[in-house]
C-alpha positions in Angstrom: 93.9 95.3 128.0 97.2 95.5 126.1 99.5 92.6 125.5 102.2 93.8 127.8 99.7 94.5 130.6 98.1 91.1 130.4 101.6 89.6 130.4 102.5 91.3 133.6 99.3 90.5 135.3 99.6 86.8 134.4 103.2 86.7 135.7 102.4 88.5 138.9 99.4 86.4 139.7 101.2 83.2 139.0 103.9 84.2 141.5 101.4 85.2 144.2 103.2 88.4 144.9 102.7 89.5 148.5 100.3 92.2 149.6 101.7 95.6 150.6 101.6 97.0 154.1 100.9 100.5 153.3 99.1 103.7 154.2 95.3 103.4 154.5 94.9 106.0 151.8 95.9 103.3 149.3 94.0 100.4 150.6 91.4 100.8 147.9 93.9 100.2 145.1 93.0 97.2 143.1 95.1 94.9 140.9 98.5 93.4 141.3 100.5 94.6 144.3 104.3 94.5 144.3 106.5 94.3 147.4 107.7 97.4 149.2 111.3 98.4 148.6 112.8 100.3 151.5 114.8 103.3 150.5 117.1 105.2 152.9 116.5 109.0 152.8 113.3 108.9 150.7 110.4 111.1 151.1 109.9 112.2 154.7 106.2 112.8 155.3 105.5 114.1 151.7 103.8 111.6 149.5 105.0 111.7 145.9 103.2 109.6 143.3 104.4 108.8 139.8 101.6 107.6 137.5 101.9 106.1 134.1 98.5 106.0 132.5 98.5 103.5 129.6 95.9 102.4 127.2 94.4 99.8 129.6 96.3 99.7 132.9 97.8 102.3 135.2 101.2 101.8 136.7 101.9 103.6 140.0 105.1 104.3 141.9 104.7 105.8 145.4 107.2 107.3 147.7 105.8 107.8 151.2 107.2 107.7 154.7 110.6 106.4 153.7 109.4 103.6 151.4 108.8 103.1 147.7 105.9 101.0 146.5 104.7 99.8 143.1 101.1 99.1 142.2 99.4 98.1 139.0 95.8 99.2 138.6 93.5 97.1 136.2 91.9 100.2 134.8 92.7 103.7 133.3 89.5 105.6 134.1 90.9 109.0 135.1 88.1 109.6 137.6 88.8 106.3 139.4 92.6 106.9 139.4 92.2 110.5 140.6 89.9 109.4 143.5 92.7 107.3 144.9 95.3 110.1 145.1 95.3 112.2 148.3 94.9 115.9 147.7 98.2 116.6 149.6 100.3 114.3 147.4 102.6 115.6 144.7 101.7 113.8 141.4 103.9 113.3 138.4 102.0 111.9 135.4 103.1 110.4 132.1 101.6 108.1 129.4 98.8 108.6 127.0 96.2 109.3 129.7 98.3 111.7 131.7 96.6 114.9 130.7 93.1 113.5 131.3 94.2 112.5 134.8 95.8 115.8 135.5 92.6 117.6 134.6 90.8 115.8 137.4 93.3 116.2 140.2 93.2 118.9 142.8 96.7 118.0 144.1 99.8 119.5 142.5 100.6 117.6 139.3 103.2 117.7 136.5 102.8 116.0 133.2 106.1 114.6 131.8 107.3 113.2 128.5 106.7 109.4 128.3 110.0 108.4 126.6 112.1 110.5 129.0 110.3 109.0 131.9 110.8 105.4 130.7 114.6 106.0 130.3 115.0 107.7 133.6 113.1 105.0 135.4 115.1 102.3 133.7 118.4 104.0 134.5 117.5 104.2 138.2 116.4 100.6 138.4 119.6 99.4 136.6 121.8 101.3 139.1 119.6 100.1 142.0 119.9 96.5 141.0 123.6 96.8 140.1 122.9 95.3 136.6 125.2 97.5 134.6 127.2 100.7 134.5 125.7 103.7 132.6 125.6 104.1 129.6 123.8 101.0 128.3 121.3 99.9 125.6 117.7 99.7 126.7 115.1 97.6 124.8 111.5 98.7 125.8 109.5 95.6 124.9 105.8 96.3 124.9 103.1 96.0 122.2 105.9 97.1 119.9 109.5 97.8 120.7 111.7 100.9 121.1 115.4 100.7 121.6 117.3 103.4 123.4 120.9 104.4 124.2 120.8 105.6 127.8 123.5 107.7 129.3 123.7 109.4 132.7 122.1 112.5 131.3 119.6 111.4 128.7 118.0 108.6 126.7 118.0 108.6 122.9 115.6 106.5 120.9 117.9 104.9 118.3 115.4 102.6 116.5 112.3 100.5 117.0 110.1 97.9 115.4 106.4 97.0 115.2 107.5 93.5 116.3 106.8 93.1 120.0 104.3 91.6 122.4 101.4 92.6 120.1 103.0 90.3 117.5 102.8 87.4 119.9 99.1 87.9 120.6 98.2 88.8 117.0 99.9 85.7 115.5 98.3 83.8 118.4 94.9 84.9 117.2 95.7 83.9 113.6 97.5 80.7 114.1 96.5 79.3 117.5 92.9 80.6 118.0 94.0 82.4 121.1 95.3 85.9 121.9 95.8 85.2 125.6 99.5 86.0 126.3 99.9 83.6 129.2 98.4 80.7 127.3 100.6 81.3 124.3 103.7 81.4 126.5 102.6 78.3 128.3 102.3 76.5 124.9 105.6 77.9 123.8 107.4 76.5 126.8 106.3 73.0 125.8 107.0 73.3 122.0 109.9 72.8 119.7 110.3 75.7 117.3 112.7 73.6 115.2 109.6 71.8 113.8 108.4 75.1 112.4 111.5 77.2 111.8 114.0 76.4 109.2 117.4 76.2 110.9 120.9 76.8 109.5 121.6 73.2 110.3 118.8 72.1 108.0 120.6 73.8 105.1 124.2 73.1 106.0 124.4 69.6 107.4 128.1 70.0 108.3 127.4 72.6 111.0 125.5 70.2 113.2 128.6 69.8 115.3 128.6 73.5 116.2 126.2 74.4 119.0 126.1 78.1 117.9 125.5 77.5 114.2 123.0 74.7 114.7 121.0 77.0 117.0 120.7 79.8 114.4 117.5 80.4 112.4 117.7 80.4 108.6 114.1 81.4 108.2 111.4 81.9 110.8 108.4 79.7 110.0 110.5 78.5 107.0 109.4 74.8 107.4 105.8 75.9 106.9 103.2 73.3 107.6 105.5 70.3 108.0 103.7 68.8 111.0 104.3 71.3 113.9 101.7 71.1 116.7 100.2 74.2 118.4 103.0 74.2 121.0 105.6 74.2 118.3 103.9 77.1 116.5 103.7 79.1 119.7 107.4 78.5 120.3 108.2 79.8 116.8 106.1 82.9 117.4 107.9 83.7 120.6 111.3 83.1 118.9 110.4 85.4 116.0 109.7 88.3 118.4 112.7 87.7 120.7 115.1 87.3 117.8 114.0 90.5 116.1 114.3 92.5 119.3 117.5 90.9 120.3 119.3 91.4 116.9 118.2 95.0 116.7 119.4 95.6 120.2 122.7 94.0 119.5 123.1 96.2 116.4 122.6 99.3 118.6 125.0 97.9 121.2 127.6 97.5 118.5 127.1 101.0 117.2 127.5 102.5 120.6 130.1 100.0 121.8 128.1 98.8 124.8 128.3 95.3 126.1 125.0 95.1 128.2 121.5 95.3 126.9 118.7 95.9 129.4 115.3 94.6 128.5 112.3 96.3 130.2 108.5 96.4 129.7 105.8 94.0 130.9 106.5 91.0 128.6 110.1 90.9 129.6 109.2 89.8 133.1 108.2 86.3 131.8 110.9 83.8 132.5 110.4 82.1 129.1 110.9 85.4 127.3 114.0 86.0 129.4 115.4 82.5 128.6 115.1 83.1 124.9 117.0 86.4 125.1 119.7 84.8 127.3 120.1 82.0 124.8 120.6 84.4 121.9 122.9 86.5 123.9 125.1 83.5 124.7 125.3 82.5 121.0 126.1 86.1 119.8 128.3 87.2 122.7 126.1 89.8 124.3 124.6 90.0 127.8 120.9 90.7 128.3 119.7 91.8 131.7 116.2 92.3 133.1 114.6 94.6 135.6 112.6 93.3 138.5 110.1 96.2 138.2 110.5 96.8 134.5 106.8 97.4 134.1 107.1 100.5 136.2 109.9 102.3 134.4 107.5 105.1 133.2 105.9 105.6 136.6 109.2 105.6 138.5 110.8 107.9 135.9 107.9 110.4 136.2 108.3 110.4 140.0 112.1 110.9 139.8 112.1 113.6 137.1 109.1 115.4 138.5 110.6 115.5 142.0 113.7 117.2 140.7 111.6 120.0 139.3 109.9 120.8 142.6 
């Protein structure tokens, strides 16, 4: 199971998300269930299914009988996923396992580009939540990170980094003897990164009166082994990842003269991750926003783009 997927599962389970009231055809779906969102004018009697088949989880967006539903399956086996989809449904698949799934389906299926789907799904959720006007900057925080400029017509990948959720679990393995995302985030929430990171205020004592300057990092992990506990190290790990993603996103926002940066992907649903982004945004003058269903951008985008091609 990937880092981002474990993060979403941990978050969803901790919040005890309600079970769906849904068609009996989907009662065999396992995993985290996310609340129904009623949509006016959606669907009629035709079931449309957007499926994002990842490396370890499958994200599903369903439009059926005037409602949209989101589901997270704790497996990617194409035979298992295919067995859940009614033969009469129209299916729109994306992700690394999309073609394997398509080969096993008897129902109509289209395979769509993963990055286009992610941007389309994010665009729709942004407008649905009223978070921002289009265009905007989109940071896709997963195992690694991709950063897009999203307009009404398209999404362009501007840059990216190998620093992401996988960095959190990887450094957790190396420094904390755990790669469990939820455990690392729980530790980080109790720690003080200032015991591990070298701060600007450590170098320039006269900036201590400035909340902004005193909050800035001079060197991540720059204090080395100066007595930090596990929780402090975990806090520094999370800060490293969020800082890199935030600063790259801000650079893209400056280039395209955008004021809002939307962060999506499974890890971004964790409140501690969100708080770190918001803190950096306050200090640097940029607004970060988060999607309620950010883990499902790819599945929703596949459903939306595929439906337009019917």
